[in-house]
C-alpha positions in Angstrom: 0.0 0.0 0.0 3.0 2.3 0.3 4.8 4.4 -2.3 8.0 2.8 -3.8 10.0 6.0 -3.6 9.7 9.5 -2.0 7.8 12.2 -3.7 6.9 15.8 -2.8 3.7 17.7 -2.6 4.5 21.4 -2.8 3.1 24.0 -0.4 0.3 26.3 -1.8 1.6 29.9 -1.7 4.5 30.7 0.6 6.2 27.6 2.1 6.2 27.7 5.9 7.3 24.2 6.9 8.6 20.9 5.7 6.9 17.7 6.9 8.0 14.1 6.2 4.9 11.9 5.9 5.2 8.1 6.2 2.9 6.5 3.6 1.1 3.6 5.2 -1.7 3.9 2.6 -1.9 7.7 2.6 -4.9 9.6 1.0 -4.1 12.5 -1.3 -6.4 14.7 0.9 -3.8 14.6 3.7 -0.9 16.3 2.0 -3.4 18.6 0.3 -4.7 19.8 3.7 -1.1 20.4 4.7 -0.3 22.2 1.4 -3.2 24.6 2.0 -1.5 25.5 5.3 1.9 26.3 3.7 3.5 22.9 4.2 5.7 21.1 1.8 5.1 17.4 2.3 7.7 14.8 1.4 6.0 11.4 1.3 8.3 8.5 2.0 7.8 4.7 1.9 6.8 2.9 5.1 9.8 1.7 7.1 12.1 4.5 5.8 14.9 4.7 8.4 14.9 7.6 10.8 18.4 8.5 9.7 17.2 8.7 6.1 14.5 11.4 6.7 17.0 13.8 8.3 18.2 14.8 4.9 14.9 16.6 4.4 15.4 18.8 7.6 11.8 18.2 8.6 9.9 20.5 10.9 7.5 17.7 11.8 6.8 14.1 11.0 3.4 12.6 10.1 2.3 8.9 9.9 -0.8 8.2 7.7 -3.7 5.8 7.8 -3.4 2.4 6.1 -4.4 -1.2 6.4 -2.7 -3.9 8.5 -2.3 -5.3 12.0 -0.4 -2.7 14.1 1.1 -5.6 16.2 3.2 -6.5 13.2 4.5 -2.9 12.6 7.6 -3.3 14.8 9.9 -1.4 12.3 7.7 1.6 12.2 7.2 1.6 16.0 11.0 1.7 16.4 11.2 4.6 13.9 8.6 6.6 15.9 10.5 6.0 19.1 13.6 7.5 17.4 11.4 10.5 16.2 10.0 11.0 19.7 13.5 10.8 21.3 14.7 13.5 18.9 11.7 15.7 19.9 10.3 16.2 16.4 6.7 17.4 16.4 4.6 14.3 15.5 1.0 13.8 14.2 -0.6 10.5 13.3 -4.0 9.3 12.1 -5.6 5.8 12.0 -2.6 3.4 11.6 -0.4 6.2 12.7 -2.4 6.4 16.0 -1.9 2.7 16.6 1.8 3.0 15.9 2.2 6.0 18.2 0.4 4.1 20.9 2.6 1.2 20.6 5.7 3.4 20.6 4.4 4.7 24.0 4.1 1.2 25.3 0.4 0.5 24.6 -1.0 -2.7 23.3 -3.5 -3.2 20.3 -6.3 -5.6 19.7 -8.7 -6.5 16.9 -12.2 -5.1 17.3 -15.1 -7.6 16.9 -16.8 -5.6 14.1 -14.5 -2.6 13.5 -15.5 1.0 13.1 -16.9 1.9 9.7 -18.8 4.9 8.6 -19.0 8.7 8.6 -21.1 9.5 11.7 -19.1 8.1 14.6 -19.2 10.3 17.8 -15.8 10.9 19.5 -15.3 12.9 22.7 -12.1 14.9 23.3 -11.3 14.1 26.9 -9.3 17.3 27.3 -12.0 19.7 26.2 -15.3 17.8 26.4 -16.0 18.6 22.7 -17.6 15.9 20.7 -16.7 15.5 17.0 -18.7 13.5 14.4 -16.0 11.6 12.6 -15.3 9.4 9.7 -13.7 6.0 10.6 -12.6 2.8 8.8 -10.5 0.5 11.0 -10.5 -3.0 12.5 -7.9 -2.6 15.2 -7.7 -0.3 18.2 -5.4 0.7 21.1 -5.9 -0.8 24.5 -5.9 1.6 27.4 -3.1 0.9 29.9 -4.1 -1.3 32.9 -5.9 0.7 35.5 -6.3 3.8 33.3 -9.4 5.8 34.1 -11.1 6.6 30.8 -13.6 8.8 32.6 -10.9 11.2 33.9 -9.5 14.1 31.9 -6.5 14.2 34.3 -5.5 10.5 34.0 -2.0 9.8 32.5 0.4 6.9 32.0 4.2 6.7 32.1 6.2 6.3 28.9 9.9 6.5 28.0 9.2 10.0 26.6 7.3 11.4 29.6 3.7 11.2 30.8 1.1 10.5 28.1 -2.7 10.4 28.1 -5.7 9.0 26.2 -7.2 12.1 24.6 -10.2 10.8 22.7 -12.9 8.2 23.3 -15.5 6.7 21.0 -18.9 7.3 22.6 -20.4 4.2 21.0 -18.2 1.7 22.8 -15.5 3.6 24.8 -12.8 2.6 22.4 -9.5 4.6 22.6 -9.5 7.1 19.7 -6.5 9.2 20.4 -3.3 9.5 22.5 -0.8 12.3 23.1 2.3 13.1 25.1 1.5 15.5 27.9 4.1 17.9 26.7 2.2 18.2 23.4 5.1 17.0 21.1 3.2 14.0 19.8 -0.5 13.3 19.2 -2.7 11.1 17.1 -6.3 10.1 16.5 -7.9 7.0 15.2 -10.4 8.6 12.9 -10.0 10.6 9.7 -9.7 14.4 9.9 -8.9 14.5 6.2 -12.2 12.9 5.1 -13.6 14.4 2.0 -16.9 12.5 1.7 -17.8 12.9 5.4 -17.8 15.2 8.4 -15.1 17.9 8.7 -15.4 18.4 12.5 -11.8 17.3 13.0 -10.0 19.4 10.4 -8.5 21.7 13.2 -6.2 18.8 14.0 -4.1 19.9 11.0 -4.0 23.5 12.5 -2.8 21.9 15.8 0.1 20.4 13.9 1.0 23.8 12.4 0.9 25.4 15.8 3.1 22.7 17.2 5.7 23.1 14.5 5.6 26.9 15.0 6.5 26.4 18.7 8.7 23.4 18.6 10.3 22.8 15.2 14.0 21.9 15.5 14.7 23.7 12.3 13.3 27.1 13.1 
């Protein structure tokens, strides 16, 4: 499902940032959302070594949606751990959410039926806001043992500092997002880039821009 070689989607208007996007089955809408925000996106094949993306001097790193069992994505999990250790701003969706979760020490499991459709309600645990989302996935992250999903102050320890579950599916209490407490890495299970569906979650791309504005190692 991944590209065979890197390619670039140019920024629309003045270029502000460079993002390396790992293609796990990326949709064209994703780099287009970034391009509209002044981001040049360099799309690289899955499992591209961390050392190889440094040549692009990225301001941030993104991991896309895609098919597959996250429990088998050990190479990508290791790459994300390198990215987190280097303190690059990080954003992931769908498969990228599961990979970030695993990099933070969480487990994954296969859902009985999966989440499919365009009207799935998800609550942001930090703000209380509910988004109507587009989803298409068969695996999910498992909350750490003893984690209180009803608390917006709950956190769990990782090798990169405290982390938290940020989003919950209101249909079945499935974990729908995780983040480091320091804000350097975050991800969601649903599709903020959806074209034929709700656009409630589009501001997640703006959050990535704000994070790079504050934390980019190349600015």
